[in-house]
N, C-alpha and C positions, 0 to 999 in steps of 0.2 A: 124382355128376354126372348120371347117367341120370334121377334123380328131379327135377331142376331143370327143370320144364317148365310154362309158363303160356300159355294161349290158343294152343296149338300151337307155341309158340316154346321152343327149348332155351336155357337160361341156363347160363353157365359157372361161376358162383360162387353161394354161398348169399346173399351180399349182393345180387347181381343178381336172384336169385329173389325176395327180399323186396321189392326195388324194383319188380319186375314185378307182384307182388301189389298193391302200393299203386297202381300205374298201373291195374290191372284194377278196383280198387275205385272209383277216380275215374271211370273210363269208365262203370261201371254207374250211378254217381250222375248223370253227365251224361245218359245215355240215359233215366233216369227223369224228368229235368226237361225234355228237349227232344223234341219230336215230330218224328221224322226224315221224316215224310211232309208236313211243313209247310215249304215252301221258305224262307219268311222266317226261321223259327227256325233252320234249318240254316245259312243264309248268315250270320246274326248269330253263331251259334256259331263258325263258321270265322273270322270277323273277331275275335272274342274270343280264339281260340286264337293267331292271328297276333300279337295285341297282348300276348300273354304272360299272359293271365288264367289259363290252365291250363298247368301245367308237367308234362311227362312225363319219366321217368327212364330208360326202357328202350325196346327195340324194340317191345314190346307197345303202348306209347303211340304210337310212331311209326306203327305199322300203323293205329291208330285215326285219327291225324292225316291219313294218306294217304286213308283211307276218307271222312272228312269233306270233305277237299279235292276229291276226285273227285265227291262228291255235290253239293257247293256249286257246282262248275263246271258240272255237268250242269243244275242249276236255273237258273244264270245264263244259260246258252246258250238256255234256253227262255224267257228274258225276265223271270224272276222277280227280285224285289228283297227287301231286308230286311223290308219291310212286307207281303210277299205271304202270303196265307193260303188254304188250300183245305179244304173246298169253299167257293166264294165266296158263293153265293146266300143260304143261311140265315144265315151269319155277318154278312154285310153288312146284312141285314134287321134282325138283332138290334142291330147297332151303330147303325143308323139310328133304331130305336125308342128306344134308350137316349139317343141325342143329342136326340131330340125331347122325351123326358121331362125331360132336364136343362134344355133351353131353356124349357120350361113352368115349371119350378121357378124358374128365374132371372127370368123375366118376372113371376111372382107376387111374388118377393122385391122386385123393383124397384117394383112397384105399392105394396107395403107401405111401402117407404122413402119413396115420394112422399107418402104420407099423413101421414108424420111432420112435425112442425112444424119449419120451417127456422129455423136459428140463425144470427144475424149477429154480427159483432165488437162492435157497439154494445150487445149484451145483457150484456157483461161490464164490470166496473169498469175504471178506467184502468190500475191496476197489472197486472191480468190481461191487458189489451190489449197493454201494452208487452212482457210476457213472451211472449205469443203471436206478436207481430211479430218479436221477437228470435229465436224458434225457427224462424219461417218463413225469416228471412234466413240463419240458420245452415244450415238444410236446403238453401237455394238455393246457398250457397257450396259445400257438399259435392257437390251435384249437378253444378255447373259444374266442380269439380275432377275428379270422376269422369269426366265427358265428356271433359275435357282428357287425362286419363290413358288413356282408351280410344282417343282419337285418336292419341296417341303410340304406343301398342301396335299399333294398326292400321297406322300408317305403318311401324313397325319390321317387322311381319309382311310387308307388301307389299314392303318393301325386301329382306327375307331371301329371299322367294320369287322376287323379281326377280333377285337375285344367283345364287340356286340355278339358276334356269332358264338364266341366262347361262352359268354354268360347265358345266351339262349340255350345252348346245348347243355350247359351245366344245370340250368333251371329244369330242363326236361328230365335230365338224369336224376336230379334230386327228387322230383315228384314221382318218377317211376320207382325209385327206391322206397319212398313213403308208401306207395300203393302196395309194394311187396310186403312191407312191414305190417300193413293192415291185415289182421287175421293171423299174424305170426306171433304166437305166444311163447316161442322157444327162448326168447330173451327175458321173459317175465317170470314164468314158473310160479313157485309158491311164495316168492318174495313180494309179490304185488299185494298192496293193501288197498282197502276201499277208500272212498272220499268222504270227508266230513265237512259239511257246510254249516258255518255258524251264522245264523241270521241275527240272533241276539245272544246275550250271555245265557239266557234261559232256554232258547230254542236252537237246536242243532239237528241236522238231518244226516243220517248215515246212508251212503249210496254205494252201489256196486257198479264199476265200469264194465261195460260189455267186454268179453274176453278178446274180441278181435281188435279192440282199440287200446288195450292195456299197454302194449309195447310202445305205441305212439304217445300215449299219455305220459309214460315214464320219461320219454325224450323231451316233451314240452308240456308242462301242466296247464298251459293256456289253451290246449286243444279242447274244443267244446262239441265237435261233431264232424261229419263228413258229408259233402254234397256231391251227388252224382246224377247226371242226366244221360241216359243211354244214347249211343250213336252221336255223341258230341264230345268236345274236348273238356267239358266241365266234369271233373273228377278230382276234387281237391279237399284237403282238410279245411275245417272252418275254425277260426280262432276267436277268442274273446278276452278283452282286457277291461280295465276300469275306465278306459278312454277310447275314443274312436279315431285316434291318430296313429298309434304305434304301428299297426299292421298295414297302414297305407304304403309304407316303404320298407317293410321287413318281411322276410320269408319265415317258413316254419322253423328253420334253424337259427332264427333270430339274427340273421345277417342282413345288411343293407341290401335291398333289392327293389328297383323301381317298379317291378311288377306288383310288389306288395303281396298280400294274401287275402283270401276271402275271410271276412270276419263278421261276427254277430254283433248287432248294436249293443252297446254297454247297458242299456236299460232293459234288455230282454232277459228273461229267466226261464231256462229250459226245465227247471225242476218244478217250480210253481206254475209254469206254463202260462205265458201271456196269451191273449187272444191272437196276437199277430207277432211272429218272429221275423225280424228284418235282417237280411244278410247283404252286405255290401261287397263290391269287387270292382277293380279298375276295368275300364274298357280299353284294353291294350290293342294297338294296331296289329300286333303279331297274332292276335286271337287268343292270347293267354288270359287267364282269369275269366272275366265276363266279356271278353272281346267279341264273342259271337252271340251274346245274349239278344242283341237287337234283331237276330234272325227270326225271333218270335213275332216281328211285325207282319210277317207273312202268315195268313191263316192256315195255309197248307202245311207250313213248317210247324206251327203250333199244334195242329192235329196229329202230326207224326211224332211229336215229342211232348205229348200232353202230361206224361208222368214224371215226377221229380222225386228222387230218393234223398231224403235228408235224415240221417241218423244222428241223434245226439250221442254222446259217449255212454249214455245210460239206457237208451231205447231206440228202436228202429222206427222209421216213419216214411210213408209214401203219400205224396200229394198230387193232386190233379189241377192243371192250369185252369184258372177261372177268368182272370182279367189280364189284359196286356195294354199298357198305355204309356204315353209320354207326359211328363210333368216337369217341374223345376223347383229349385229352392227359392222359397218366397221370403219377403221381408217379414219381420216379426209382426208388424202392424197390419199386414194384409189379412183380411178375414176371408180365407179360402180353405178348401180341404188340403191339408198337408199330410200326405201319406206317411212321411217319415216320422210323424208324431203319433201315429196310430199304433198303439201297443195293446190297449185294452178297451173294451166296451163295457160300460157300467150297466147297460140295460139293453133289452131287445130293440128298443126304439133307436138308441144310439148306434147299435150295430147295423140295423137296417139302413140308417142314414149314411153310414160309411159305405155300405154296399152300393147304394144308389149313386153316390159320388163316383165310385170307381167304375160302375157300369156305364155311366154317362161318358167317362173318359176313354173307355176301352175301344181299341181299334177294331175289334170284331166280337161277335157273340159266340162264346164257346159252348153255350148251353148248360154250363155248370153254375150252380147257385149255392149259397151258403145260408145257414140259419144261426141264430144266436146260440152260442155254445160250441160251434165248430171252431177248430183250430186252423189258423192261416199261416202261410209262409210267403214272405215277400222278398224277391231278388231285385236289387237296385244297382244300377251302374250309370255312368255319365252318358250324356247324349249331346252331340254337337249341333243339333238342329236349332238351339237357342242358348243364350247365356245361362250358365248354371242349370242346363237342361239335364233331365234324368230319364232313363228308360227303365220301366218297371214291369215285372211279371209277378202276379199274385196267384197263389195256389191254395187249394183246400185240402186238409188232411183227410185221407180216405182209409188209412190203416196204420 
């Protein structure tokens, strides 16, 4: 195990070690092809990586991905684009001279063509004239058909983007309305009743929903809480059902929505309090849901957004970020730490073992630790760095 190290990263298995070597080889190849001091090349490289042109298998590749992201963002903030090159003076002069030379050659070629004898249709016999006219008509039909198809595609694209923009705007308005309803008890009044949870026929628990969530709870009884991280777009209701599928593609209003909703794992219990509560959300390219959660891969970002507010509908809670790591969904027969199966620790030894596993995976040290008996919150979303990849943020409850 001690020998499995690549680029300063410790690898847990020989398979991971070999994958890291492949990542390192690909990184070296990229560095040999891309001039990191040229803004345009770096920005283009990052766009290619986002589009999936380069696939990394391990944290070694993820580190390189983060490096390119930060470098590209730095160049963008300075106003550079994909076509930016440095130094500008000499290269632009060479480009200008090359263009001028090309223009001269083109003009010379045009002059030569003008000297050629012009050929008209009448120079051919009648059979050849008919064949030429037939070919011209055929090409004209193909051109018109192509123009028509392009028009249909264009209309379809405009329609799609129009509908996409409509649903994005509608989604934003819906969640803004939900945020306004949070804390609004004017629609609840004295009609609201508490919640009764039946664990067994003999055991039931009577609970009071916090006043600020009563109106929302009346609108959808699957509401289990609200997640908010200051200075981010994460400010959403959290749902829970008897399965982990429904809210993958449904919103709070129970309408089909590819953004889905944030939802608590079906095996979590906010009343009896598991050791670890796990909340899932899609990594949307628009930034919705957990689309920006992987910003926590930056230690600086993590320090600025270290506090997470997660209220259940029964009580408020504040959590402090402890671990940030990448993982994936493993096969059932793989004997590895599977964060998504960690709900409870039966003993201090088991709890400490889980903490050690996550600390070893963490991208950086936050200085925050936990002891047996502490309550944890895990935020999980998809990660494109590998097949079935996941990006995970784990926090400890502090109030």
